C-alpha positions, 0 to 999 in steps of 0.5 A: 038122477044121473050125477045129481045126490038124493036127499034122505029121509029117515023113517021112524023105525029107521031111527029106532032100529039105528039107535038099538045098534047100540055104540058100536064104534065107526058105525056113523063112518060105515053109515055115512059111506053107505048112505052117500053111495045110496043118495049118489046111485040107488040104481046099483042096488038091488030091490028085495024080492017080494017088496014092493019097490024097496031096495038093499044096500049092505057093507062089508065089515072091516078093522081100523085101528083096532077098531071092528065095524059089523057089516049093515044092512039098509033098506030103502026106497027111492020115492022120487027122483030127489028123495029118498027114504030109509026104512030100516037098518041092522048088523048082520053075519057076514 
């Protein structure tokens, strides 16, 4: 996968969890940054102990222009060299 960008596919659970995050301003921007990093180099993210081939990416909280974006966690698995499935997303306490 070196030098390539993988395609990302959302499963139904991911889409439901994303919708349930509510109207958090700039979540899309934070998610875009995180999913780009996943698509670009999934190997940089750790595997979740006890779960077969599932990895976890985390973002840091940040504030910009008075808008506070919470930290995000995204679970995913690489299906092949060109395709990654996004499994779940949530905010968490840092």
